[in-house]
DOTI-347589 format. One line per 3 residues: number of its first residue (from 1); their letters; for each residue x, y, z of N, C-alpha, C. Coordinates in steps of 0.2 Angstrom, whole numbers. Example, Ala and Ser with C-alpha at 12.3 -4.5 7.8 and 13.67 -1.06 7.14 Angstrom:
% residues 2
1 = AS = 66,-28,39,62,-22,39,66,-16,39  64,-11,35,68,-5,36,64,0,39 .
END
This chain:
% residues 512
1 = MSA = 867,515,476,865,517,469,864,524,469  867,528,464,866,535,463,859,536,461  857,543,462,850,545,460,850,544,452 .
4 = RQK = 855,545,448,855,545,441,854,538,438  856,533,442,855,526,440,848,523,441  845,521,436,839,518,436,839,510,439 .
7 = PRR = 834,508,443,834,501,445,834,497,439  837,491,439,837,486,434,832,481,435  829,479,429,825,473,429,828,466,427 .
10 = LPP = 834,467,424,838,461,421,845,463,423  849,457,424,856,459,425,859,461,418  865,465,418,868,467,412,870,460,408 .
13 = FSG = 869,460,402,871,455,398,879,454,398  881,448,398,888,447,398,890,439,396  895,438,393,897,431,391,897,427,397 .
16 = ILV = 900,429,403,900,425,408,893,423,411  888,427,410,881,425,412,879,420,407  880,421,401,877,416,396,881,409,397 .
19 = LVM = 887,410,398,891,403,399,889,400,406  888,403,411,886,400,417,879,397,417  874,400,414,867,398,413,867,392,408 .
22 = AST = 871,392,403,870,387,398,874,381,400  879,381,404,883,375,406,879,372,412  876,376,416,872,374,422,866,370,419 .
25 = GLV = 863,373,414,857,370,411,859,363,408  865,362,405,867,355,403,867,350,409  870,353,414,871,348,420,864,346,423 .
28 = VVD = 860,351,424,854,350,427,849,345,423  849,347,416,845,343,412,848,335,412  854,334,412,857,328,412,855,324,419 .
31 = LTI = 853,327,424,851,324,430,844,320,429  840,322,424,834,319,423,832,316,416  836,319,411,835,317,404,836,310,403 .
34 = VAI = 841,307,407,844,300,405,838,296,408  835,298,413,830,293,416,824,291,411  823,296,406,818,295,401,820,289,396 .
37 = GLP = 827,288,395,829,283,391,831,276,394  830,276,401,831,270,404,828,263,401  822,263,399,819,257,396,823,255,390 .
40 = LIS = 825,260,386,828,259,380,835,256,381  839,259,386,845,257,388,845,250,391  840,248,395,839,242,398,838,236,392 .
43 = ADI = 834,238,387,833,233,382,839,232,377  843,238,376,849,237,371,855,235,374  858,237,380,864,235,382,864,232,389 .
46 = ADG = 858,231,392,858,228,399,855,222,399  853,219,393,850,212,392,844,212,396  840,217,397,834,218,400,834,219,408 .
49 = ASA = 840,219,410,841,220,417,840,228,419  839,230,425,838,237,427,844,241,425  843,247,423,848,251,421,848,257,425 .
52 = ESV = 845,257,431,845,263,436,851,265,438  856,260,438,863,262,440,866,268,436  863,269,430,866,274,425,864,281,428 .
55 = VVT = 858,281,432,856,288,435,860,288,442  860,283,445,863,283,452,871,285,452  875,282,447,882,283,447,883,291,446 .
58 = YMV = 879,294,442,880,301,440,878,305,446  873,304,450,871,308,456,876,307,461  879,301,462,883,299,468,890,303,466 .
61 = AMG = 892,303,460,899,306,459,898,314,459  892,316,457,891,324,457,890,326,465  886,322,468,885,324,475,891,324,480 .
64 = ALT = 895,319,478,901,318,483,906,323,481  907,326,475,912,330,473,911,337,473  905,339,473,903,346,472,906,351,478 .
67 = QIV = 905,349,484,908,353,490,916,353,489  919,348,487,926,348,487,929,353,482  925,352,476,927,356,470,926,364,472 .
70 = GSL = 920,365,475,919,372,477,924,375,481  926,371,486,932,374,491,938,375,487  940,370,482,946,371,479,946,377,474 .
73 = SDR = 940,378,471,940,384,467,942,391,470  941,391,477,943,397,481,950,397,481  954,392,481,961,392,482,965,391,475 .
76 = WGR = 962,388,470,965,386,464,963,391,458  957,394,459,955,399,454,949,396,450  945,400,447,938,397,444,940,395,437 .
79 = RSL = 944,398,433,945,397,426,947,390,425  952,388,428,955,381,427,950,375,428  947,376,434,942,371,436,936,371,432 .
82 = FLA = 934,377,430,928,377,426,929,374,419  935,376,416,937,373,409,938,365,410  941,363,415,942,356,416,935,352,417 .
85 = GIG = 930,355,420,924,352,421,920,352,415  920,357,411,916,357,404,920,351,400  927,351,400,930,346,396,929,339,398 .
88 = VFT = 929,338,404,927,331,406,920,329,405  916,334,406,908,332,405,907,331,398  910,334,393,909,333,386,912,327,384 .
91 = LSS = 918,326,386,922,320,383,918,313,386  916,314,392,913,308,395,906,307,392  903,312,389,897,311,386,898,308,379 .
94 = LAA = 904,309,376,906,305,370,907,298,372  910,297,377,911,290,379,904,286,381  899,290,384,893,287,385,889,286,379 .
97 = TAA = 890,290,374,886,289,367,889,283,364  895,281,365,898,275,361,898,269,366  895,269,371,895,264,376,893,257,373 .
100 = PDL = 897,252,373,895,245,371,891,241,376  892,243,382,889,239,387,887,243,394  884,240,398,882,244,404,888,246,409 .
103 = LWL = 893,242,409,899,244,413,902,250,410  903,250,404,906,256,401,902,262,402  896,262,401,891,267,402,891,270,409 .
106 = NIA = 892,266,414,892,268,421,899,271,423  904,269,420,911,272,421,910,279,418  907,280,412,907,286,408,902,291,413 .
109 = RVA = 897,288,416,893,293,420,896,295,426  901,291,429,905,294,435,909,300,433  912,299,427,916,305,424,912,311,423 .
112 = QGA = 906,309,420,901,315,419,899,318,425  898,315,431,896,318,437,902,322,440  908,320,439,914,323,441,914,330,438 .
115 = GAA = 913,330,431,913,336,427,908,341,429  902,338,430,896,342,432,897,345,439  901,342,444,902,345,450,906,351,449 .
118 = AIM = 911,351,445,916,357,444,912,362,440  907,361,436,903,366,433,898,369,438  895,365,442,890,368,447,893,372,452 .
121 = ANG = 899,370,455,902,373,460,905,380,458  906,381,452,909,387,450,904,392,447  898,390,447,893,395,444,892,401,448 .
124 = IPL = 890,400,454,889,406,458,895,410,459  901,407,461,907,411,461,909,415,455  908,413,449,909,417,443,905,423,443 .
127 = LSD = 898,422,444,894,427,444,895,432,450  897,430,455,899,434,461,905,438,459  910,435,456,916,439,454,914,444,448 .
130 = RYA = 909,443,444,908,447,438,903,453,440  899,452,445,894,457,446,894,459,454  891,464,455,890,467,462,884,470,463 .
133 = GEE = 882,470,470,876,474,472,869,471,469  865,475,466,859,473,463,860,469,457  865,470,453,866,467,447,868,459,449 .
136 = RDL = 872,458,454,874,452,457,867,448,459  863,451,462,857,447,464,853,445,458  852,450,453,848,448,447,852,443,443 .
139 = AIG = 858,443,443,862,438,439,861,431,443  862,431,449,861,424,453,854,422,452  849,427,452,842,425,451,841,422,444 .
142 = AWG = 843,425,439,843,422,433,845,415,432  851,414,435,855,408,435,850,403,438  848,404,445,844,399,448,838,398,445 .
145 = SFA = 834,403,442,828,401,439,829,397,433  834,399,429,835,395,423,837,388,424  841,387,430,843,380,431,837,376,433 .
148 = TAA = 832,379,437,827,375,440,822,373,434  821,379,429,817,378,424,819,372,419  826,372,418,829,367,414,828,360,416 .
151 = GLL = 828,359,423,827,353,426,819,351,425  815,355,425,808,354,424,806,352,417  810,356,412,809,355,405,812,348,402 .
154 = APV = 817,345,406,821,340,404,817,334,402  811,332,406,807,326,404,805,327,397  802,333,395,800,334,388,805,333,383 .
157 = FGG = 811,336,384,816,336,379,819,329,379  820,325,384,822,319,384,817,314,381  811,315,382,806,311,378,806,311,371 .
160 = VLA = 807,317,368,807,318,361,813,315,358  819,316,362,825,314,359,825,306,359  823,303,365,823,296,365,819,293,360 .
163 = ETF = 813,295,360,808,292,355,810,293,348  813,299,346,815,300,339,821,297,337  827,297,341,833,295,339,836,290,343 .
166 = GWR = 833,287,348,836,282,353,839,285,359  841,280,363,844,283,370,851,286,369  855,284,364,861,287,363,861,295,362 .
169 = AVF = 855,297,359,854,304,358,854,308,364  852,306,370,852,310,376,859,311,378  864,307,376,871,309,378,874,313,372 .
172 = AVN = 872,311,366,876,315,360,874,322,360  868,324,363,866,331,362,871,335,366  874,332,371,879,336,375,885,338,371 .
175 = LPL = 887,334,366,893,336,362,894,342,359  889,344,355,890,351,352,889,357,357  884,355,362,883,361,367,889,361,372 .
178 = GAA = 892,356,373,898,356,378,904,359,374  905,358,368,910,361,364,910,368,363  903,370,362,902,377,362,903,381,368 .
181 = AWA = 901,378,374,902,381,381,910,381,382  914,376,380,921,376,381,924,382,378  922,383,371,925,388,367,923,395,370 .
184 = LAV = 917,396,372,915,402,375,919,403,382  920,398,386,923,399,392,930,401,391  934,398,386,941,400,384,941,408,383 .
187 = RVL = 935,410,380,935,417,377,934,422,383  929,420,387,926,425,392,929,425,399  931,419,401,933,418,408,940,422,409 .
190 = PRA = 940,426,414,947,430,415,952,425,417  958,427,415,964,422,416,967,423,424  965,429,427,967,430,434,961,432,438 .
193 = PGT = 957,427,440,951,428,444,953,431,450  948,435,453,949,439,459,950,435,465  948,428,465,948,424,471,953,419,470 .
196 = EGA = 959,420,468,964,415,468,966,413,475  969,407,476,971,405,482,976,409,485  981,412,481,986,416,483,984,422,486 .
199 = GAP = 978,425,485,975,431,487,971,430,493  970,424,495,965,423,501,969,424,507  966,427,513,969,428,519,972,422,522 .
202 = GGG = 977,423,525,980,417,529,986,415,526  988,417,520,994,415,517,994,408,515  999,404,517,1000,397,515,995,393,518 .
205 = AAR = 992,394,524,987,390,527,981,390,522  979,396,519,973,396,515,974,392,508  981,391,506,982,388,500,983,380,501 .
208 = RTD = 982,378,507,983,370,508,976,367,506  977,361,505,971,357,502,969,352,508  963,352,510,960,347,515,959,340,511 .
211 = WLG = 964,336,510,963,330,506,959,325,510  961,324,517,958,320,521,950,321,522  949,328,523,942,329,523,938,328,517 .
214 = GLL = 941,330,511,938,328,505,936,321,504  941,317,506,940,309,505,934,307,509  934,309,516,929,307,520,922,310,518 .
217 = LML = 922,316,515,916,319,513,913,315,507  918,313,502,916,309,496,913,302,498  916,299,503,914,293,506,907,293,509 .
220 = GLG = 906,298,513,900,299,517,894,301,512  895,306,508,890,308,503,888,302,498  894,299,496,892,294,491,888,288,494 .
223 = AAT = 890,286,500,886,281,504,879,283,505  878,289,507,871,292,509,867,292,502  870,294,497,866,295,491,864,288,488 .
226 = LLM = 869,283,489,867,276,487,861,274,491  861,275,497,856,273,502,849,276,500  849,282,498,843,286,497,840,283,490 .
229 = LRP = 845,281,485,842,279,479,841,272,478  841,268,484,839,261,484,832,260,482  830,255,479,822,254,477,818,253,484 .
232 = GET = 813,257,484,809,257,490,806,250,492  804,247,487,800,240,488,805,235,490  811,235,490,816,230,492,817,230,499 .
235 = PWS = 817,224,502,818,223,509,825,226,512  825,228,518,832,230,520,836,224,521  843,225,519,848,220,519,854,222,523 .
238 = ARD = 858,217,524,864,218,528,869,223,524  868,223,518,872,228,513,870,235,515  863,236,515,861,242,517,863,245,524 .
241 = TAV = 863,240,528,866,242,535,873,244,535  877,241,531,884,242,530,885,249,527  881,251,522,881,257,519,879,263,523 .
244 = LVT = 874,261,527,872,266,532,877,268,538  880,263,540,885,264,545,891,267,542  893,266,536,898,269,532,897,277,532 .
247 = ACA = 891,278,529,889,285,528,889,289,535  887,286,540,887,290,547,894,290,550  898,285,549,905,285,552,909,290,548 .
250 = ASA = 908,290,541,912,295,537,910,302,538  904,303,539,901,310,540,904,313,547  903,308,552,906,311,558,913,312,558 .
253 = AFL = 917,308,555,924,309,555,926,315,551  922,317,545,923,323,541,922,329,546  916,329,550,915,335,554,920,336,559 .
256 = AVQ = 923,330,562,929,331,567,935,334,563  936,332,557,942,334,554,941,342,552  935,344,550,934,351,548,935,356,554 .
259 = LRA = 934,353,560,935,358,566,943,359,567  947,355,565,954,355,566,958,357,560  955,357,554,959,358,548,960,366,547 .
262 = PAP = 967,368,545,968,375,544,965,378,538  963,374,533,959,376,527,954,371,526  949,371,529,944,366,529,940,366,522 .
265 = TLE = 938,360,520,933,359,514,927,363,515  924,362,522,918,366,523,919,369,530  919,376,530,919,380,536,913,380,540 .
268 = LRM = 913,376,545,907,374,549,904,381,553  909,385,554,906,391,557,902,396,553  901,394,546,896,398,542,889,396,545 .
271 = FAR = 888,390,547,882,388,550,880,391,556  885,395,560,883,398,566,879,404,564  879,407,558,875,412,556,868,410,554 .
274 = PAF = 863,413,558,856,410,557,854,411,549  856,417,546,854,418,539,857,413,535  863,411,536,866,406,531,863,399,532 .
277 = SGA = 862,397,539,858,391,540,851,391,537  848,396,538,841,397,535,841,396,527  846,399,524,846,399,517,848,392,515 .
280 = MLA = 852,388,518,854,381,517,848,377,518  844,378,523,838,374,524,833,375,519  833,381,517,828,383,511,830,379,505 .
283 = VLL = 836,379,503,839,376,497,837,368,498  838,365,504,837,358,504,829,357,503  825,361,507,818,360,506,815,361,499 .
286 = SRV = 818,366,496,816,367,489,817,361,484  823,358,485,824,352,481,820,346,483  818,346,489,814,340,491,807,341,488 .
289 = LTI = 804,347,488,798,349,486,798,348,478  803,352,475,803,352,467,804,345,464  809,342,466,810,335,463,805,330,465 .
292 = GGS = 805,329,472,800,324,474,793,325,472  791,332,472,784,333,470,783,332,463  787,334,458,787,334,451,787,326,449 .
295 = VYL = 791,322,452,791,315,450,784,312,450  781,313,456,774,309,457,769,313,454  769,319,452,764,323,448,765,321,441 .
298 = VLY = 771,320,438,771,317,432,768,310,431  769,306,436,767,299,437,759,300,436  756,305,440,749,305,440,746,307,433 .
301 = FSD = 750,312,429,748,314,423,748,308,418  753,304,419,754,298,414,749,292,416  749,290,422,745,284,424,738,286,427 .
304 = GLG = 737,292,429,731,294,432,726,297,426  729,302,422,726,305,417,727,301,410  731,297,410,733,293,403,736,297,398 .
307 = MSP = 740,302,400,744,306,395,750,303,393  752,305,387,759,302,384,764,306,388  770,303,388,776,306,391,777,313,389 .
310 = TGA = 776,315,382,777,321,379,772,326,382  766,323,382,760,327,385,761,329,392  763,324,396,764,325,403,770,330,404 .
313 = GLL = 775,330,400,780,335,401,778,342,399  774,342,394,771,349,391,766,352,397  763,348,401,759,351,406,763,353,412 .
316 = MTP = 769,352,412,774,355,417,776,362,415  775,364,409,777,370,406,775,376,410  769,376,413,768,382,417,772,383,423 .
319 = IFL = 775,378,426,779,378,431,786,382,429  789,379,424,795,382,423,795,389,420  789,391,416,789,398,413,788,403,419 .
322 = AQI = 783,401,424,782,405,430,789,406,434  792,400,434,799,400,438,804,405,435  805,405,429,809,410,426,807,417,427 .
325 = VMG = 801,419,426,799,426,426,799,428,433  796,424,438,796,427,445,803,426,448  807,422,446,814,422,449,817,429,448 .
328 = MVG = 816,433,443,819,439,442,815,444,447  809,443,448,805,447,452,807,446,459  809,440,461,811,439,468,818,442,469 .
331 = SKL = 822,442,464,829,445,465,828,453,465  823,456,462,822,463,463,819,465,470  815,460,472,811,462,479,816,462,485 .
334 = IGT = 821,458,485,826,458,491,830,464,491  830,468,486,833,475,486,829,480,491  823,479,491,819,484,494,814,481,500 .
337 = RPP = 814,474,500,810,471,506,815,466,510  813,465,516,817,460,520,817,453,516  823,450,515,824,444,511,820,438,514 .
340 = GLV = 820,438,521,816,432,524,809,433,522  806,439,522,799,439,520,797,437,513  802,440,508,801,438,501,802,430,500 .
343 = IGA = 807,427,503,808,420,503,802,416,506  799,419,512,794,416,515,787,416,511  786,422,507,781,423,503,781,418,497 .
346 = GYA = 787,417,494,787,413,489,785,406,491  788,403,496,786,397,499,779,396,500  776,401,503,769,401,504,765,400,498 .
349 = LKG = 767,404,493,763,403,486,764,396,483  770,394,484,771,387,482,767,382,486  767,383,492,762,378,496,755,379,494 .
352 = VGF = 753,385,492,746,385,490,745,381,484  750,382,479,749,378,473,749,370,474  753,368,479,753,361,481,746,359,484 .
355 = AAL = 744,363,488,737,361,492,732,361,487  732,366,482,726,366,477,727,360,472  732,358,470,733,352,466,731,346,470 .
358 = ALL = 732,345,477,730,340,481,723,339,481  719,345,481,712,345,481,709,344,475  712,346,469,709,346,463,710,339,459 .
361 = ITP = 715,336,460,717,330,455,712,324,457  709,322,451,706,315,451,707,312,445  705,306,444,706,303,437,703,306,431 .
364 = GTP = 698,310,433,694,313,427,695,321,427  700,324,431,701,331,431,704,333,424  700,338,421,703,341,415,710,344,416 .
367 = WWA = 714,344,411,721,346,412,721,354,413  716,358,410,716,365,410,715,367,417  711,363,421,710,365,428,716,365,433 .
370 = LVV = 721,362,430,728,362,434,732,367,433  731,371,428,736,376,425,737,382,431  732,384,434,733,390,439,737,387,445 .
373 = PLL = 735,381,448,740,379,453,747,378,451  748,375,445,755,374,442,758,381,442  755,386,439,758,393,439,760,395,446 .
376 = AWG = 755,394,451,757,396,458,763,392,460  764,386,459,769,382,461,776,385,458  776,386,451,782,389,448,783,396,451 .
379 = AGG = 778,401,451,779,407,453,782,408,460  779,404,465,782,403,472,789,401,472  791,396,468,797,393,468,802,399,465 .
382 = GIA = 800,402,460,805,408,457,806,413,462  800,416,466,801,421,471,806,419,477  805,413,479,809,410,484,816,408,483 .
385 = GAP = 817,405,477,823,402,475,829,406,474  827,411,470,833,416,468,836,420,474  831,423,478,834,426,484,838,422,489 .
388 = VMA = 837,416,489,840,411,494,848,411,492  849,411,485,856,410,483,860,417,485  856,423,483,859,429,485,860,430,492 .
391 = VAV = 856,428,496,857,429,504,863,425,506  864,419,503,870,414,505,876,418,503  876,421,497,882,425,495,883,431,500 .
394 = RVT = 878,435,501,879,441,505,882,440,512  880,434,515,882,433,522,889,430,523  892,429,517,898,425,517,904,429,514 .
397 = APE = 910,428,517,916,432,515,917,430,508  919,435,504,920,434,496,925,428,495  930,427,499,935,422,498,932,415,500 .
400 = RVG = 926,415,502,922,408,503,916,407,498  916,411,493,910,410,489,910,403,485  916,401,483,916,394,480,914,389,485 .
403 = MVA = 916,389,491,914,384,496,906,385,497  903,391,497,896,391,498,892,388,492  895,389,486,892,386,480,892,379,480 .
406 = GTV = 898,376,483,898,369,484,893,366,489  892,370,494,887,368,499,880,368,496  878,374,492,872,374,489,870,368,485 .
409 = STL = 875,367,480,874,361,475,874,355,479  878,354,484,878,347,488,871,346,491  869,351,494,862,351,498,856,350,493 .
412 = ASL = 857,353,487,852,352,482,852,345,479  858,342,478,858,335,476,855,330,482  857,332,488,854,328,493,847,329,494 .
415 = GAG = 844,335,493,837,336,493,833,333,488  836,332,482,833,328,477,832,321,479  838,318,482,837,311,484,832,310,489 .
418 = VGT = 833,315,494,828,314,500,821,315,498  820,320,494,813,321,491,810,315,488  814,312,483,812,306,479,811,300,484 .
421 = ATL = 815,299,489,815,293,493,809,294,498  809,300,501,804,301,507,797,302,504  796,306,499,789,306,495,787,300,492 .
424 = GAV = 792,296,490,791,290,487,788,285,492  790,285,498,787,281,504,780,283,505  779,290,505,772,292,506,768,290,500 .
427 = FAL = 770,290,494,766,288,488,765,280,489  770,276,491,769,269,492,763,267,497  763,271,502,758,270,508,751,271,505 .
430 = RGG = 750,276,500,743,277,498,742,275,491  747,274,487,746,273,480,747,266,478  746,264,471,746,257,469,745,257,462 .
433 = PGA = 744,252,459,742,251,451,735,254,450  734,256,444,727,259,443,727,266,444  722,269,439,722,277,439,720,280,446 .
436 = EAV = 715,276,450,713,279,456,718,278,461  722,273,462,727,272,467,733,277,465  734,278,459,740,283,457,738,290,459 .
439 = TDG = 731,291,458,729,298,460,729,299,468  727,294,472,727,294,479,734,295,481  739,291,478,746,292,480,749,299,479 .
442 = ARA = 747,302,473,750,308,471,747,314,475  740,313,477,737,317,482,740,318,488  742,312,491,746,312,497,752,315,497 .
445 = VLG = 756,314,492,763,317,491,762,325,490  757,327,487,756,334,486,754,337,493  750,334,497,748,336,503,754,337,508 .
448 = VSA = 758,332,508,764,332,512,769,338,509  769,339,503,773,344,500,771,351,502  764,352,503,761,358,505,763,359,513 .
451 = ALA = 763,354,517,765,355,524,773,357,524  777,354,520,784,355,520,785,362,518  781,365,513,782,372,511,780,376,517 .
454 = AVA = 775,375,521,774,379,527,780,379,532  783,373,532,790,373,536,795,378,533  795,378,527,800,382,524,798,389,525 .
457 = VLV = 792,391,525,790,398,527,793,400,534  792,395,539,794,397,545,801,398,546  805,393,542,812,394,542,814,400,539 .
460 = AVT = 811,403,534,813,409,531,812,415,535  806,416,538,804,422,542,808,422,548  810,416,551,813,415,558,820,417,557 .
463 = LIG = 824,413,553,831,413,552,834,419,548  830,420,543,833,425,538,830,432,539  831,435,545,828,441,547,832,447,544 .
466 = PRR = 829,453,544,832,459,541,839,461,544  839,460,551,846,461,554,851,456,553  849,451,550,854,445,549,857,445,542 .
469 = VPG = 855,449,538,857,449,531,859,456,529  866,457,528,869,464,526,865,467,520  865,473,520,862,477,514,867,476,508 .
472 = RAP = 865,476,502,870,475,497,873,482,495  879,481,493,883,487,491,880,489,484  880,495,481,878,497,475,883,494,469 .
475 = APA = 880,492,464,884,490,458,888,495,455  894,494,453,898,499,450,895,501,444  896,508,442,893,510,436,896,507,430 .
478 = AQG = 903,506,430,906,502,424,903,495,423  904,493,417,902,486,415,907,481,415  913,483,418,918,478,418,917,474,424 .
481 = PAP = 922,469,425,922,464,430,921,468,437  918,465,442,917,468,448,923,467,452  925,471,457,931,471,461,931,464,464 .
484 = AER = 937,462,466,939,455,468,935,454,475  935,459,479,933,459,486,928,464,487  922,462,489,916,467,490,914,466,498 .
487 = RPV = 914,472,501,913,472,508,905,474,510  903,472,515,896,474,517,896,481,518  890,484,517,888,491,519,890,492,526 .
490 = PGT = 893,498,527,895,500,534,889,499,539  891,496,545,886,495,550,882,488,549  883,485,543,880,478,543,886,473,542 .
493 = EDR = 887,470,547,893,466,548,892,459,549  885,457,548,883,450,549,885,445,543  891,444,543,894,439,538,899,435,541 .
496 = VPT = 900,429,538,904,424,541,911,425,541  915,426,547,922,427,547,926,420,544  931,421,541,935,415,539,939,412,544 .
499 = AEE = 941,406,543,945,403,548,951,407,551  954,411,546,960,414,548,958,421,551  952,423,551,950,430,554,949,429,561 .
502 = GDE = 946,423,563,944,422,570,938,426,572  937,427,578,932,432,581,934,439,583  941,440,581,944,446,583,942,452,579 .
505 = GDS = 942,450,572,940,456,568,940,453,561  940,458,556,939,456,549,945,458,545  949,453,543,955,455,539,954,458,533 .
508 = SRA = 948,457,530,946,460,523,946,467,524  943,469,530,942,477,531,949,479,533  953,475,536,960,478,538,964,479,531 .
511 = RT = 963,476,526,967,477,520,964,483,516  958,486,518,955,491,514,960,497,513 .
END
């Protein structure tokens, strides 16, 4: 950055930033907003039967497809896949709104999950193509903080919609928002993105599609997600065993295929870089803590303190407000401080929030006494979450950013499932019916969450060291799109080589 350029506090405003944040918000909100309307769906079109499949089908489709779509975006281009994702998501929302029965609704939710995968997998790559240097870190930070905050706000929004207009409103709200996002995407997305498959190193090999690997990954992740979402109180069955075997066999076969594929869906050598592995572990732990912890905290608000769904959702407001504000602070800090220390400090603050809540909550605790720990939770999540995304992009070759985005989104989905299932088991061991039992279960969940946050601190400071993360190149002075390929600052070469580069050298530098 030249001496004349002042450090930024916010990323430069652009249509692409607005588009990515808004469309990602749609997807994240839809992960949890539908759960609010499940009782109404069950009573209306499921004849009183459980309607949990409406949530499961969406998560399975999204989790199974995100990595594949992310890899394809590196070869086929961002614009076409992003437009297709928004279109599919919006049209399937229309189908869900008009669903006459549960089967129809579940089919629509599968299509919604496929569209959501295309949207999520292209978010980071679009920002990475548009911005560089500090501006890119700030843009990714704004995106990550907004996405997390949207997920935390969803229960409040969903409760108001379902209570006022009925369960179909939680799908109908996507129609005008999706149409507006599609129109904006047509206007602002470049027709010739910088990371088209034709421009990737390796020529024809880079343009091949790993169909076998993609199918195996879909099967493995789909089976694993189904297993994680099974009701915890039901006994283990032969069907569960078959699903577990399928998930393990498909995942092992996928890894074997990736080692031989000329253009793999997931470049396994990315994980040989400690900084990349640390960032991915941090993403996984973050979702375990955020989703798993918030589910049982909200349950404490409703059953332990006797709050209404809207009131319980409003009490979560300090988390997402602090998350948004401190996400930008975290993005700024990694420009002047070691990223691992910044991320570790964020998780430490988040862990303090969890520990304080575990000590404070009782059936008679006043709501205002919980505000400061909730602010610590959100602030720590913002400081840690935004830099993790930026680190993952920094240590990866530009032509693999879509693959990285797919990995991030896939691990986030898995983390949400693992967090809900694992912390649900912790809750079941200590909790039960009644305000006192619910409080005991929530206290146990928050205590385990604090311990996991400590693990995340160790992961960050150990694996994401200053020598393992390249310094960021300065952002260009012009406000136009960033160059297609951005290289590390000379002397900082710790980034993942592509399959075509091998260990001999860096083809992106050779083309300079």
